[in-house]
TORFIDREN-637090 format. One line per 4 residues: their letters; for each residue x, y, z of C-alpha. Coordinates in steps of 0.05 Angstrom, whole numbers, plus 32768, in hexadecimal, padded with zeros to 4 digits. Layout:
<sites>
A) X Y Z  ...
</sites>
This chain:
<sites>
VSAG) 7F0B 8840 8747  7F2A 8876 8773  7F72 8885 8786  7F96 88BA 87AE
NGCG) 7F99 88D7 87F5  7F62 890A 87EA  7F27 88DA 87E1  7EEC 88DF 880F
HTLL) 7EAC 88B7 8810  7EAA 888F 87CF  7E7B 885B 87B4  7E80 884D 8769
TPHS) 7E56 881B 8742  7E4A 8812 86F6  7E04 8831 86FE  7E0F 886A 872F
GTLS) 7E3A 8883 8767  7E50 88B9 8797  7E94 88D7 87A5  7EAF 890F 87D1
SKNY) 7EF1 892E 87E6  7F11 891B 8828  7EF1 893A 8866  7EB4 8953 883F
PGTY) 7E8E 897D 8854  7EC8 8994 8881  7F03 89B8 8863  7F2A 898B 8833
PNHT) 7F74 897F 8843  7FB1 89A2 8826  7FDB 8980 87F1  7FAD 8946 87E0
MCCW) 7F91 8927 87A1  7F5E 88F3 878C  7F50 88D5 8749  7F0E 88B1 873D
KLQA) 7F01 8889 86FE  7EB7 8883 86EF  7EA5 8849 86C1  7E5D 883D 86AA
SPGT) 7E42 8803 8682  7E54 8804 8638  7E21 8828 860D  7E0C 8858 8645
SLLL) 7E25 889E 8656  7E33 88BE 8699  7E0B 88F6 86BA  7E2F 891A 86F3
AFGD) 7E0B 8942 8728  7E35 8977 874C  7E1C 8976 8793  7E51 89A6 87AD
VDLE) 7E91 89C3 8790  7EB1 89F1 87C4  7EFC 89F7 87B6  7F23 8A34 87CB
PSEH) 7F27 8A65 8791  7F67 8A72 876B  7F7B 8A89 8726  7F6B 8A52 86F4
CAHS) 7F5A 8A27 8731  7FA5 8A1A 8739  7FA5 8A0D 8784  7F69 89DF 878A
SLLL) 7F41 89C3 8750  7F10 8991 8736  7F1B 8978 86EF  7EF1 8946 86C8
TDPQ) 7F09 8925 8689  7EEA 88F7 8656  7F22 88C9 863D  7EF6 88AE 8604
TGTA) 7EED 88F2 85E3  7F25 891B 8603  7EF2 894D 861F  7F03 8971 8660
YGPY) 7ED4 8993 8691  7EF3 89C6 86C0  7F1E 89D4 86E5  7EEC 89E9 8719
CRNS) 7EF5 8A0D 875B  7ECD 8A43 8781  7ED9 8A79 874D  7ECE 8A4A 8712
VPSA) 7E91 8A1F 8722  7E6C 89EE 86F3  7E3A 8A13 86C7  7E02 89E2 86DA
PLLV) 7DF7 89B1 8714  7DF0 8977 86E3  7E25 8964 86B0  7E0E 8936 8677
TNSS) 7E48 8913 8655  7E4A 88E9 8616  7E78 88B5 8634  7E75 8878 8661
TVTV) 7EB8 888A 8680  7ECB 88C9 86A6  7F08 88D8 86D0  7EFE 8908 870B
LFNS) 7F3E 8928 8726  7F40 8951 8767  7F7F 8971 8782  7F92 89A5 87B5
TSHR) 7FCF 89CD 87CA  7FD3 89FC 8806  7F90 8A1C 8816  7F66 8A35 8850
SGRG) 7F1E 8A29 883F  7EEF 89FD 8817  7EC0 89C3 8823  7EDB 899C 87E8
LLLS) 7EAE 8978 87B9  7E72 8949 87B6  7E5E 8928 8774  7E2D 88F2 8761
YATS) 7E22 88D0 871E  7DF3 88A2 86FA  7DEE 8888 86B3  7DC1 889C 8679
QHPG) 7D95 8860 868E  7D81 888A 86CA  7D79 88D2 86B0  7D4F 88E9 86EB
IGGA) 7D8A 88ED 871A  7D7A 8921 874F  7D3B 8939 872C  7CF2 892B 8721
SPGM) 7CFC 8922 86D7  7D36 8920 86A4  7D2D 896A 8697  7D35 897F 86E0
QRHP) 7D78 898E 86FF  7D75 8984 874A  7DA7 8961 8775  7D8D 8924 879C
WDVR) 7DAA 8937 87E0  7D81 8977 87E3  7D35 897A 87E6  7D2D 89C1 87FF
DPPP) 7D12 89D3 87BA  7CE8 8996 87A7  7CC0 8993 8766  7C7B 89B3 8769
AMCF) 7C58 8971 8757  7C3B 894A 8791  7C5C 8909 8779  7CA1 8905 875A
SVYC) 7CD9 88D4 874B  7D24 88DB 8756  7D5E 88AD 8746  7D8B 88A6 8783
PAGC) 7DD3 8892 8774  7DF9 885F 879C  7E1D 887A 87DA  7DE7 88A6 87F8
KDIH) 7DEB 8887 883E  7E2D 88A8 8853  7E21 88ED 8836  7E23 8924 886A
GDIW) 7DDD 893C 887D  7DA2 892C 88A9  7D60 8909 88A1  7D22 890E 88CD
GNPS) 7CEC 88D8 88CF  7CE3 888E 88C0  7CC0 8862 888D  7C7D 8864 88B1
QGYR) 7C7C 88AF 88BC  7C9D 88C8 887D  7CD6 88F9 887F  7CDA 8944 888C
DTSM) 7CE3 8966 8849  7D25 8985 885E  7D43 893F 8865  7D78 8925 8836
LCKA) 7D4C 8903 8803  7D78 88C9 87EB  7D93 88BD 8831  7D4B 88B8 884A
AVHA) 7D3D 8886 8812  7D74 8858 882D  7D59 8861 8874  7D13 884F 885B
GVIA) 7D2D 8810 8839  7D14 8821 87F4  7D5A 881E 87D6  7D9C 87FD 87E8
DELG) 7DD5 882D 87F4  7E05 8801 87CC  7DD8 8804 878E  7DAE 8843 8791
GQVT) 7D6E 8843 8768  7D2F 8868 8753  7D02 8881 878B  7CBB 889C 8786
LSRE) 7CA2 88CD 87BA  7C66 88F8 87CA  7C63 8939 87F0  7C2F 8937 8827
KGIT) 7C1B 8962 8862  7C4F 8963 8898  7C48 8948 88DF  7C56 8966 8923
LYES) 7C90 8938 8937  7CBF 8909 8912  7CD7 88D1 8940  7D1F 88B9 8936
AFAN) 7D2B 8872 8920  7D67 8846 890F  7D5E 8823 88CC  7D8D 8806 8897
GLRS) 7DCC 8820 88BA  7DB1 8867 88C2  7D93 888C 88FC  7D61 88C2 88ED
KRGS) 7D59 88FE 891B  7D1F 8911 8947  7D02 8951 892B  7CC9 8982 892F
LSEK) 7C92 898E 88FD  7C99 89A2 88B4  7C65 89BD 8883  7C73 8984 8853
RLVF) 7C8E 893D 8859  7CA9 890C 8827  7C8A 88C7 8823  7CAC 888F 87FC
HKVC) 7C81 8860 87D3  7C95 8819 87C2  7C73 87DA 87A9  7C76 87B9 87EC
CLLS) 7C7F 87D9 8830  7CB4 87C2 8861  7CA5 877D 887E  7C60 8774 885F
PACD) 7C46 8762 881A  7C04 8781 882E  7C28 87C2 8842  7C00 87C7 8882
DVLE) 7C1D 8799 88B7  7C55 8769 88C8  7C58 8721 88B0  7C3C 86ED 88E0
VVAF) 7C6F 86BC 88FC  7C4F 8677 8903  7C87 8658 892D  7CCA 866A 894B
NASS) 7D06 863C 8952  7D4D 8648 896B  7D91 8626 8970  7D8B 8629 89BC
WWHE) 7D6A 8651 89F3  7D7F 866B 8A38  7D61 864A 8A75  7D6F 867F 8AAA
VDVL) 7D6A 8675 8AF5  7D6B 86BA 8B17  7D86 86CC 8B5B  7D44 86BA 8B7C
GQDR) 7D46 8674 8B5D  7D0E 8683 8B2C  7D10 8665 8AE6  7D0C 8691 8AA8
AWVA) 7D0A 8672 8A63  7D25 869C 8A2A  7D05 8670 89F5  7D00 867D 89AA
ERAA) 7CB5 868E 89AE  7CC7 86CB 89D6  7CEA 86E9 899A  7CAA 8708 897F
LSTT) 7CB2 8753 897B  7C73 8762 89A4  7C88 8735 89DE  7C8B 8759 8A22
GHSW) 7CC0 8749 8A55  7CFC 871E 8A43  7D09 8707 89FC  7D2D 86CB 89DC
AAKP) 7D76 86C0 89EC  7DA5 8688 89D9  7DC6 865B 8A0D  7E00 8682 8A2C
GAEA) 7E42 8670 8A0B  7E21 8651 89CD  7E41 865E 898A  7E23 8667 8944
VWLE) 7DDE 8674 8963  7DA1 8681 8939  7D57 8693 893E  7D27 8677 890A
LDLG) 7CE4 8693 88F4  7CB1 8667 88D0  7C80 8692 88A8  7C52 8657 8899
TRRN) 7C58 865E 884D  7C86 8680 881C  7C82 86CB 8824  7CA2 8709 8807
VTGI) 7CCB 8725 8840  7CE5 876C 8836  7D06 877B 8879  7D0E 876D 88C3
ITKG) 7D06 8794 8903  7D2F 8781 8941  7D2B 8798 8989  7D4F 8788 89CA
SSEQ) 7D2F 8761 8A03  7D15 879C 8A2D  7D2C 87D2 8A5D  7D2B 879F 8A96
YNYY) 7D56 876E 8A70  7D8B 8796 8A4B  7D9D 8764 8A14  7D9E 8770 89C9
VTSY) 7DBE 8757 8988  7DF0 8787 8968  7DF7 8764 8924  7DDE 8727 88FF
HISS) 7DDB 8700 88BE  7D9C 86E9 889B  7D8F 86A6 887A  7D50 868D 8858
SRDG) 7D31 864B 8843  7CF4 8635 881D  7CF3 85EE 883B  7D16 85F6 887F
KNWR) 7D50 85CA 8868  7D77 85F0 8833  7D8E 8634 884A  7DA6 866F 8821
PYRG) 7DCE 86A9 8841  7DB5 86EF 8831  7DE8 8716 8809  7DC1 8755 87F9
SSGQ) 7DC3 877C 87B9  7E0E 8774 87AE  7E0A 8728 87AF  7E54 8720 87C1
EDKV) 7E57 8714 880C  7E26 8700 8842  7E06 8741 885A  7E11 8756 88A3
FEGN) 7DD5 877C 88BD  7DE0 87B2 88F2  7DB5 87A2 892E  7DA6 87C6 896F
ADSQ) 7DCF 87F5 899A  7DA1 87F0 89D7  7D68 87C4 89F1  7D30 87F6 89E6
GEVS) 7D32 8810 899E  7D1A 87ED 895F  7D48 87E6 8924  7D2F 87D9 88DD
NAFI) 7D56 87BA 88A4  7D3B 87B1 885E  7D47 8775 8831  7D59 8791 87EC
PPII) 7D4A 8765 87C6  7D12 8745 87F0  7D15 86FD 8808  7CE2 86CA 87EF
ARYI) 7CE2 8692 8823  7CBB 866F 8859  7CF3 866C 888C  7D20 86A4 88A3
R) 7D5D 869C 88D0
</sites>
């Protein structure tokens, strides 16, 4: 729970979360406050990682301050500001409830604050092991081991910072680690989770890609790159290619007659990603349109890639829902990891680029709409 006019990006869950002051990493406003109440599951304790605390200095941090309190034990941590910083980047509490209070008066400088947290069930937050203290947004000083694991808190997607690369290439080792994990589809931003990576030799060029609501940047070579490992790669149980679609079906299709009187059929079969020329399109003016993929048998589907028609035909889908069925008759809408509302997937912004979206959790079905 958060309240006040000084709250920035905030995503709080019982397992982990992220919070920041308003305008972060720009200068925080004058005369604002925000109070966040962090509540973990009973029987667990909270671990807080200080990503950044840059509040203008003042005596006893009177002008701008960050104060953490444990209402269960009456323990207070802080107040913190630029001349009174936390003694360690990771604060281990003995409580499942912590209140975080930020306030400011008149000031001229300061980025504000960025904090993340997890519970004692996930002690590896921001580090390769429970004994390491390293914040998850920063991988400029990665562990010396070739393979390591980090717990990424919920809310990484909207943290300020860049990523270079994509799931197939890996990510330049100066990328924001947990943000890259969301882009790669190994965790859901609304849940966070444990990620396992290896450090491998870098490549000459990282191509940009749009995936899971994030666009990576095109970037030059790095000495090392980060590669995420998961049980099943995006779109394929075998982790080496896309699933085969046995048949396509659609609610309708466009029978176009061009200016020369030539027919062009935008039928469902043309929806395959590798199709050249025009794609599938619904009948103009049709409502509640859908495209259906028959995978032939029940498969474990971990994601989807969409693309517009082509440069010649500048059509593309900007957003969509997903439904699945095991028998082709009874359909279940995809609600993602939150399970509360039907998930809206962000589609394409042009007709040339590919956009990837991961299914977390995966879908087990024969039919996908």
